[in-house]
A tleap script that builds the chain and sets N, CA, C and O, in Angstrom:
source leaprc.protein.ff14SB
mol = sequence {
  NMET LYS ILE PHE LEU TYR LEU SER PHE PHE
  LEU ALA VAL ILE LEU LEU PHE PHE GLY PHE
  TYR LEU SER GLY ASP ASP GLN LYS THR ALA
  GLU LEU CYS LEU GLY LEU GLY VAL CYS SER
  LEU PHE PHE LEU TRP MET PRO LEU PHE ILE
  TYR HIE ARG TRP LYS ASP LYS LYS VAL SER
  ASP TYR MET LEU ASN LYS GLU ASN ILE ILE
  LYS MET ARG GLU HIE VAL ASP GLU LYS GLN
  ASN LYS CARG
}
set mol.1.N position { 92.152 95.921 112.479 }
set mol.1.CA position { 93.460 95.222 111.996 }
set mol.1.C position { 94.456 96.081 111.915 }
set mol.1.O position { 95.581 95.754 112.292 }
set mol.2.N position { 94.193 97.297 111.414 }
set mol.2.CA position { 94.987 98.305 111.247 }
set mol.2.C position { 95.770 98.959 112.583 }
set mol.2.O position { 96.932 99.348 112.700 }
set mol.3.N position { 94.737 98.923 113.474 }
set mol.3.CA position { 95.214 99.556 114.977 }
set mol.3.C position { 96.104 98.293 115.572 }
set mol.3.O position { 97.153 98.511 116.178 }
set mol.4.N position { 95.649 97.080 115.371 }
set mol.4.CA position { 96.398 95.817 115.944 }
set mol.4.C position { 97.927 96.045 115.282 }
set mol.4.O position { 98.941 96.208 115.962 }
set mol.5.N position { 97.886 96.025 114.003 }
set mol.5.CA position { 99.165 96.118 113.401 }
set mol.5.C position { 100.120 97.312 113.999 }
set mol.5.O position { 101.255 97.113 114.431 }
set mol.6.N position { 99.526 98.465 113.953 }
set mol.6.CA position { 100.317 99.353 114.808 }
set mol.6.C position { 100.682 99.318 116.095 }
set mol.6.O position { 101.793 99.744 116.409 }
set mol.7.N position { 99.860 98.836 116.992 }
set mol.7.CA position { 100.043 98.525 118.268 }
set mol.7.C position { 101.185 97.262 118.472 }
set mol.7.O position { 102.129 97.358 119.257 }
set mol.8.N position { 100.966 96.271 117.767 }
set mol.8.CA position { 101.935 95.085 117.747 }
set mol.8.C position { 103.502 95.531 117.330 }
set mol.8.O position { 104.536 95.139 117.871 }
set mol.9.N position { 103.375 96.419 116.266 }
set mol.9.CA position { 104.697 96.763 115.753 }
set mol.9.C position { 105.330 97.731 116.817 }
set mol.9.O position { 106.494 97.493 117.141 }
set mol.10.N position { 104.699 98.778 117.383 }
set mol.10.CA position { 105.282 99.525 118.438 }
set mol.10.C position { 105.526 98.820 119.537 }
set mol.10.O position { 106.527 99.267 120.096 }
set mol.11.N position { 104.993 97.796 120.171 }
set mol.11.CA position { 105.367 97.037 121.326 }
set mol.11.C position { 106.485 96.244 120.905 }
set mol.11.O position { 107.392 96.169 121.735 }
set mol.12.N position { 106.679 95.514 119.612 }
set mol.12.CA position { 107.788 94.954 119.340 }
set mol.12.C position { 109.042 95.695 119.301 }
set mol.12.O position { 110.077 95.125 119.649 }
set mol.13.N position { 109.056 96.987 118.888 }
set mol.13.CA position { 109.987 97.957 118.796 }
set mol.13.C position { 110.576 98.330 120.158 }
set mol.13.O position { 111.779 98.396 120.410 }
set mol.14.N position { 109.594 98.557 120.978 }
set mol.14.CA position { 109.687 98.793 122.293 }
set mol.14.C position { 110.602 97.913 123.028 }
set mol.14.O position { 111.529 98.321 123.727 }
set mol.15.N position { 110.268 96.582 122.818 }
set mol.15.CA position { 110.752 95.247 123.421 }
set mol.15.C position { 112.251 95.162 123.046 }
set mol.15.O position { 113.106 94.619 123.746 }
set mol.16.N position { 112.479 95.804 121.780 }
set mol.16.CA position { 113.742 95.787 121.230 }
set mol.16.C position { 114.580 96.961 121.733 }
set mol.16.O position { 115.803 96.821 121.751 }
set mol.17.N position { 114.125 97.906 122.070 }
set mol.17.CA position { 114.937 99.178 122.439 }
set mol.17.C position { 115.081 98.788 124.018 }
set mol.17.O position { 116.185 99.007 124.518 }
set mol.18.N position { 114.115 98.259 124.804 }
set mol.18.CA position { 114.165 97.827 126.141 }
set mol.18.C position { 115.244 96.940 126.425 }
set mol.18.O position { 115.980 97.072 127.402 }
set mol.19.N position { 115.354 95.883 125.429 }
set mol.19.CA position { 116.440 95.105 125.299 }
set mol.19.C position { 117.878 95.494 125.424 }
set mol.19.O position { 118.756 95.226 126.245 }
set mol.20.N position { 117.813 96.364 124.112 }
set mol.20.CA position { 119.341 97.135 124.232 }
set mol.20.C position { 119.646 97.935 125.270 }
set mol.20.O position { 120.841 98.109 125.510 }
set mol.21.N position { 118.611 98.604 126.121 }
set mol.21.CA position { 118.698 99.325 127.238 }
set mol.21.C position { 119.331 98.566 128.339 }
set mol.21.O position { 120.180 99.026 129.102 }
set mol.22.N position { 118.789 97.215 128.364 }
set mol.22.CA position { 119.093 96.397 129.586 }
set mol.22.C position { 120.422 95.661 129.384 }
set mol.22.O position { 121.023 95.086 130.291 }
set mol.23.N position { 120.862 95.740 127.985 }
set mol.23.CA position { 122.148 94.882 127.634 }
set mol.23.C position { 123.447 95.245 128.514 }
set mol.23.O position { 124.427 94.525 128.324 }
set mol.24.N position { 123.525 95.956 129.161 }
set mol.24.CA position { 124.612 96.320 130.120 }
set mol.24.C position { 124.421 95.996 131.498 }
set mol.24.O position { 125.399 95.819 132.225 }
set mol.25.N position { 123.185 95.897 131.947 }
set mol.25.CA position { 122.931 95.498 133.466 }
set mol.25.C position { 122.434 94.144 133.696 }
set mol.25.O position { 123.022 93.444 134.520 }
set mol.26.N position { 121.265 93.624 132.969 }
set mol.26.CA position { 120.865 92.398 133.089 }
set mol.26.C position { 120.769 91.552 131.962 }
set mol.26.O position { 119.838 91.584 131.157 }
set mol.27.N position { 121.684 90.841 131.919 }
set mol.27.CA position { 122.051 90.198 130.272 }
set mol.27.C position { 120.952 89.173 130.066 }
set mol.27.O position { 120.593 89.026 128.898 }
set mol.28.N position { 120.380 88.469 130.954 }
set mol.28.CA position { 119.355 87.444 130.699 }
set mol.28.C position { 118.118 88.209 130.241 }
set mol.28.O position { 117.689 87.994 129.107 }
set mol.29.N position { 117.520 89.080 131.037 }
set mol.29.CA position { 116.408 89.776 130.784 }
set mol.29.C position { 116.509 90.466 129.205 }
set mol.29.O position { 115.569 90.451 128.411 }
set mol.30.N position { 117.805 91.048 128.940 }
set mol.30.CA position { 117.956 91.790 127.767 }
set mol.30.C position { 117.770 90.917 126.664 }
set mol.30.O position { 117.026 91.131 125.706 }
set mol.31.N position { 118.572 89.803 126.873 }
set mol.31.CA position { 118.305 88.622 125.731 }
set mol.31.C position { 117.013 88.284 125.571 }
set mol.31.O position { 116.593 88.082 124.432 }
set mol.32.N position { 116.250 88.179 126.582 }
set mol.32.CA position { 114.787 87.665 126.495 }
set mol.32.C position { 114.018 88.668 125.657 }
set mol.32.O position { 113.321 88.365 124.688 }
set mol.33.N position { 114.235 90.029 126.179 }
set mol.33.CA position { 113.500 91.217 125.543 }
set mol.33.C position { 113.835 91.009 123.889 }
set mol.33.O position { 113.020 90.763 123.001 }
set mol.34.N position { 115.196 91.177 123.779 }
set mol.34.CA position { 115.420 91.191 122.233 }
set mol.34.C position { 115.069 89.909 121.523 }
set mol.34.O position { 114.828 90.077 120.328 }
set mol.35.N position { 114.972 88.532 122.011 }
set mol.35.CA position { 114.269 87.644 121.267 }
set mol.35.C position { 112.822 87.813 121.335 }
set mol.35.O position { 112.248 87.540 120.281 }
set mol.36.N position { 112.178 88.145 122.180 }
set mol.36.CA position { 110.785 88.331 121.931 }
set mol.36.C position { 110.383 89.499 120.881 }
set mol.36.O position { 109.417 89.426 120.122 }
set mol.37.N position { 111.248 90.544 120.963 }
set mol.37.CA position { 110.820 91.703 119.987 }
set mol.37.C position { 111.283 91.289 118.713 }
set mol.37.O position { 110.624 91.757 117.785 }
set mol.38.N position { 112.178 90.584 118.410 }
set mol.38.CA position { 112.440 90.047 116.878 }
set mol.38.C position { 111.619 88.754 116.481 }
set mol.38.O position { 111.306 88.604 115.299 }
set mol.39.N position { 111.268 87.835 117.411 }
set mol.39.CA position { 110.345 86.866 117.067 }
set mol.39.C position { 108.916 87.403 116.904 }
set mol.39.O position { 108.246 86.854 116.029 }
set mol.40.N position { 108.309 88.455 117.653 }
set mol.40.CA position { 107.124 89.053 117.442 }
set mol.40.C position { 107.055 89.648 116.087 }
set mol.40.O position { 106.077 89.463 115.363 }
set mol.41.N position { 108.208 90.453 115.686 }
set mol.41.CA position { 108.159 91.077 114.555 }
set mol.41.C position { 108.166 90.284 113.082 }
set mol.41.O position { 107.565 90.651 112.073 }
set mol.42.N position { 108.979 89.137 113.227 }
set mol.42.CA position { 109.096 88.367 112.168 }
set mol.42.C position { 107.885 87.043 112.276 }
set mol.42.O position { 107.572 86.497 111.218 }
set mol.43.N position { 107.433 86.712 113.188 }
set mol.43.CA position { 106.548 85.713 113.346 }
set mol.43.C position { 104.995 86.087 113.508 }
set mol.43.O position { 104.112 85.299 113.167 }
set mol.44.N position { 104.753 87.258 114.015 }
set mol.44.CA position { 103.672 87.768 114.319 }
set mol.44.C position { 103.197 88.956 113.240 }
set mol.44.O position { 102.255 88.958 112.447 }
set mol.45.N position { 104.016 89.766 113.465 }
set mol.45.CA position { 103.669 91.335 112.617 }
set mol.45.C position { 103.853 91.126 111.356 }
set mol.45.O position { 102.976 91.580 110.621 }
set mol.46.N position { 104.909 90.459 110.766 }
set mol.46.CA position { 104.899 90.299 109.295 }
set mol.46.C position { 103.967 89.774 108.636 }
set mol.46.O position { 103.439 90.451 107.754 }
set mol.47.N position { 103.531 88.475 108.879 }
set mol.47.CA position { 102.604 87.748 108.259 }
set mol.47.C position { 101.120 88.457 108.303 }
set mol.47.O position { 100.347 88.457 107.345 }
set mol.48.N position { 100.862 89.045 109.544 }
set mol.48.CA position { 99.736 89.619 109.502 }
set mol.48.C position { 99.643 90.870 108.545 }
set mol.48.O position { 98.675 91.180 107.850 }
set mol.49.N position { 100.884 91.540 108.657 }
set mol.49.CA position { 101.164 92.634 107.739 }
set mol.49.C position { 100.855 92.462 106.102 }
set mol.49.O position { 100.186 93.172 105.351 }
set mol.50.N position { 101.541 91.343 105.874 }
set mol.50.CA position { 101.292 90.688 104.560 }
set mol.50.C position { 99.898 90.571 104.170 }
set mol.50.O position { 99.369 91.100 103.192 }
set mol.51.N position { 99.293 89.726 105.151 }
set mol.51.CA position { 98.035 89.458 104.798 }
set mol.51.C position { 96.965 90.726 104.646 }
set mol.51.O position { 96.009 90.713 103.870 }
set mol.52.N position { 97.274 91.706 105.444 }
set mol.52.CA position { 96.516 92.944 105.398 }
set mol.52.C position { 96.454 93.667 104.200 }
set mol.52.O position { 95.435 94.155 103.710 }
set mol.53.N position { 97.904 93.724 103.631 }
set mol.53.CA position { 97.891 94.442 102.247 }
set mol.53.C position { 97.509 93.596 101.103 }
set mol.53.O position { 97.276 94.111 100.009 }
set mol.54.N position { 97.431 92.320 101.295 }
set mol.54.CA position { 97.238 91.513 100.000 }
set mol.54.C position { 95.710 91.125 99.913 }
set mol.54.O position { 95.201 90.715 98.870 }
set mol.55.N position { 94.987 91.299 101.161 }
set mol.55.CA position { 93.600 90.476 101.108 }
set mol.55.C position { 92.804 90.694 100.251 }
set mol.55.O position { 92.045 89.755 100.016 }
set mol.56.N position { 92.616 91.967 99.430 }
set mol.56.CA position { 91.631 92.315 98.374 }
set mol.56.C position { 92.564 92.233 96.968 }
set mol.56.O position { 92.076 92.768 95.972 }
set mol.57.N position { 93.464 91.793 96.885 }
set mol.57.CA position { 94.208 91.857 95.587 }
set mol.57.C position { 94.049 90.464 94.941 }
set mol.57.O position { 93.829 89.424 95.561 }
set mol.58.N position { 94.192 90.593 93.603 }
set mol.58.CA position { 94.321 89.566 92.633 }
set mol.58.C position { 95.790 89.255 92.298 }
set mol.58.O position { 96.545 90.027 91.708 }
set mol.59.N position { 96.090 88.063 92.733 }
set mol.59.CA position { 97.664 87.784 92.346 }
set mol.59.C position { 97.876 87.738 90.840 }
set mol.59.O position { 98.933 88.171 90.383 }
set mol.60.N position { 96.876 87.207 89.988 }
set mol.60.CA position { 97.060 87.136 88.498 }
set mol.60.C position { 97.307 88.653 88.084 }
set mol.60.O position { 97.834 88.760 86.977 }
set mol.61.N position { 97.115 89.502 88.550 }
set mol.61.CA position { 97.463 91.090 88.078 }
set mol.61.C position { 98.866 91.189 88.222 }
set mol.61.O position { 99.407 91.963 87.432 }
set mol.62.N position { 99.671 90.538 89.118 }
set mol.62.CA position { 101.183 90.841 89.295 }
set mol.62.C position { 101.765 89.712 88.672 }
set mol.62.O position { 102.991 89.653 88.773 }
set mol.63.N position { 101.173 88.750 88.019 }
set mol.63.CA position { 102.066 87.510 87.418 }
set mol.63.C position { 102.257 87.893 85.962 }
set mol.63.O position { 101.358 88.458 85.340 }
set mol.64.N position { 103.496 87.569 85.387 }
set mol.64.CA position { 103.799 87.819 84.172 }
set mol.64.C position { 103.459 86.787 83.329 }
set mol.64.O position { 104.184 85.795 83.262 }
set mol.65.N position { 102.385 86.892 82.632 }
set mol.65.CA position { 101.969 85.847 81.700 }
set mol.65.C position { 101.776 86.428 80.152 }
set mol.65.O position { 102.073 87.604 79.944 }
set mol.66.N position { 101.327 85.681 79.175 }
set mol.66.CA position { 101.270 86.300 77.872 }
set mol.66.C position { 100.454 87.379 77.754 }
set mol.66.O position { 100.916 88.347 77.150 }
set mol.67.N position { 99.261 87.446 78.221 }
set mol.67.CA position { 98.193 88.522 78.550 }
set mol.67.C position { 98.923 89.718 78.765 }
set mol.67.O position { 98.980 90.595 77.904 }
set mol.68.N position { 99.530 89.808 79.957 }
set mol.68.CA position { 100.121 90.795 80.726 }
set mol.68.C position { 101.295 91.382 79.838 }
set mol.68.O position { 101.458 92.596 79.721 }
set mol.69.N position { 102.136 90.403 79.196 }
set mol.69.CA position { 103.143 90.858 78.160 }
set mol.69.C position { 102.692 91.495 77.139 }
set mol.69.O position { 103.394 92.436 76.770 }
set mol.70.N position { 101.499 91.238 76.408 }
set mol.70.CA position { 100.857 91.910 75.416 }
set mol.70.C position { 100.465 93.388 75.888 }
set mol.70.O position { 100.777 94.348 75.183 }
set mol.71.N position { 99.747 93.560 77.146 }
set mol.71.CA position { 99.431 94.813 77.448 }
set mol.71.C position { 100.785 95.713 77.823 }
set mol.71.O position { 100.768 96.921 77.587 }
set mol.72.N position { 101.590 95.279 78.231 }
set mol.72.CA position { 102.935 95.962 78.607 }
set mol.72.C position { 103.380 96.488 77.154 }
set mol.72.O position { 103.643 97.686 77.047 }
set mol.73.N position { 103.478 95.631 76.009 }
set mol.73.CA position { 104.156 95.903 74.651 }
set mol.73.C position { 103.262 97.099 74.122 }
set mol.73.O position { 103.737 98.062 73.521 }
set mol.74.N position { 101.735 96.912 74.447 }
set mol.74.CA position { 100.964 97.773 73.935 }
set mol.74.C position { 101.246 99.282 74.418 }
set mol.74.O position { 101.337 100.331 73.779 }
set mol.75.N position { 101.341 99.013 75.691 }
set mol.75.CA position { 101.575 100.425 76.538 }
set mol.75.C position { 102.814 101.114 76.129 }
set mol.75.O position { 102.826 102.345 76.098 }
set mol.76.N position { 103.945 100.368 75.786 }
set mol.76.CA position { 105.318 101.070 75.577 }
set mol.76.C position { 104.974 101.613 74.045 }
set mol.76.O position { 105.456 102.709 73.761 }
set mol.77.N position { 104.256 101.003 73.131 }
set mol.77.CA position { 103.983 101.385 71.841 }
set mol.77.C position { 103.177 102.637 71.680 }
set mol.77.O position { 103.332 103.427 70.749 }
set mol.78.N position { 102.328 102.760 72.623 }
set mol.78.CA position { 101.606 103.954 72.903 }
set mol.78.C position { 102.313 105.200 73.475 }
set mol.78.O position { 102.038 106.367 73.200 }
set mol.79.N position { 103.236 104.774 74.285 }
set mol.79.CA position { 104.146 105.839 74.911 }
set mol.79.C position { 104.976 106.409 73.668 }
set mol.79.O position { 105.058 107.632 73.554 }
set mol.80.N position { 105.641 105.516 72.665 }
set mol.80.CA position { 106.386 106.098 71.630 }
set mol.80.C position { 105.733 106.618 70.540 }
set mol.80.O position { 106.239 107.273 69.628 }
set mol.81.N position { 104.501 106.273 70.686 }
set mol.81.CA position { 103.698 106.847 69.321 }
set mol.81.C position { 103.404 108.304 69.648 }
set mol.81.O position { 103.482 109.116 68.727 }
set mol.82.N position { 103.052 108.742 70.948 }
set mol.82.CA position { 102.942 109.930 71.440 }
set mol.82.C position { 104.176 110.824 71.227 }
set mol.82.O position { 103.983 112.000 70.918 }
set mol.83.N position { 105.282 110.412 71.351 }
set mol.83.CA position { 106.427 111.196 70.922 }
set mol.83.C position { 106.666 111.591 69.419 }
set mol.83.O position { 107.653 112.257 69.105 }
savepdb mol mol.pdb
quit
């Protein structure tokens, strides 16, 4: 998955640069390359990257609920007591 993410990112960036390079000569091909590069970044690479980074994480660890608020207060109190 990691290799596929790197490969797809670099291919999308290459498409973008190629589109900018062609923008002076061949307008239709340049627009196609730019569009494919942007679409592949946002509709292919970004969801796969988010899934790859969050697949083994617990969402409840990052949610602000009563238990986590108590933990944060205890942590702040411990820091203040050490000083």
